[in-house]
C-alpha positions, 0 to 999 in steps of 0.5 A, spaced: 928 836 739 925 843 739 922 845 733 921 838 731 914 837 728 910 830 730 903 828 727 898 824 730 892 820 728 886 821 732 881 815 732 883 809 735 890 813 736 888 818 741 881 817 742 879 810 745 872 807 743 872 800 746 868 802 752 863 806 748 862 801 742 861 796 747 856 800 750 852 802 744 852 794 741 849 792 748 844 797 748 842 795 741 842 788 743 848 786 738 852 783 743 851 780 750 853 784 756 859 779 757 862 780 750 869 783 750 869 791 750 874 791 744 872 795 738 875 790 733 872 784 736 865 787 736 866 790 729 867 783 727 861 780 731 856 785 728 858 784 721 857 776 721 849 778 723 844 779 717 845 787 715 851 787 719 855 792 715 849 797 716 848 796 723 856 797 724 856 803 720 850 806 724 854 804 731 860 808 728 855 814 726 853 814 734 860 813 736 863 818 732 858 823 732 853 825 738 856 819 743 863 821 742 863 824 749 862 818 752 869 815 749 876 816 752 883 818 751 888 812 751 892 812 757 899 817 756 896 821 751 895 827 755 902 826 758 905 826 751 902 832 748 904 836 755 911 834 754 911 836 747 908 843 749 913 844 754 919 841 750 917 846 744 915 840 739 910 842 734 904 837 734 899 836 729 893 832 729 891 829 722 885 825 721 882 821 716 874 823 717 869 825 713 864 831 715 858 826 716 856 819 717 852 815 711 847 812 716 847 818 721 844 825 722 846 829 717 846 835 721 851 832 726 858 834 723 863 828 725 869 833 725 866 838 729 864 833 734 871 830 734 874 837 735 869 838 741 871 832 744 879 834 744 877 841 747 873 837 753 879 833 754 883 839 755 888 837 749 887 843 744 891 847 749 897 843 748 897 845 740 900 851 739 894 854 735 889 849 738 883 848 733 887 850 727 892 845 728 887 839 727 886 837 720 881 832 717 882 829 710 876 825 706 881 820 704 887 816 707 891 819 701 889 826 703 891 825 710 898 822 707 899 828 703 897 833 709 903 829 713 907 831 708 905 838 707 906 839 715 913 837 714 912 832 720 918 828 722 914 823 726 907 820 725 903 816 730 898 812 727 894 805 729 893 803 722 899 800 718 895 801 712 896 809 713 904 807 712 903 803 706 900 808 702 904 811 696 903 818 698 906 817 705 912 821 706 918 817 705 922 821 710 917 821 716 919 816 721 913 811 722 911 810 729 905 804 729 901 804 736 899 797 737 896 797 744 893 790 743 899 787 739 895 785 733 901 786 728 907 782 727 914 784 730 917 783 724 915 790 721 919 795 719 915 800 723 917 802 730 911 798 734 909 801 741 903 798 745 903 804 750 903 812 749 908 811 755 913 808 750 912 813 744 913 819 749 920 815 751 922 814 744 920 821 742 923 825 747 928 821 751 
């Protein structure tokens, strides 16, 4: 186990935005207060509105930028990274995230905001080289190539599309984080509804 390399996606894998998107959508009166706090359901609802796609992108700009501090980490994330650190397992965070949002403040760096979130949550200290072990890519393909360059034996992601990219390394174990059980059980990828399950699989 010691010396193994594990890569982890960031948005919706480490960071949970459900509560934040609900708060932002209610503030903008895009959904009612009693609407279910699910990023996916909120996105689908807003996209049905006039100019819904633009409104959704504005919400994303706020959530991933100046309001990211109001997001949370999924239960079990800290335990995973702390266990990896104690076991001598090298971990990297690899994210498909642009520098700036299309409809946000051009002075706000989404990447810097994400790193500051990780620092505030105490996750950077679990990475051997801290901020230097966090990587961003402009495209999903670039993200997959980074996973290969880092020689990740295992990668954790919430998006099946990541694992379906031709650039995703064939020899990397694919762990699908699926807390809402939206994917079919017949998938070839190992599917986990919690970080506790991922931690047990990787370290036990």
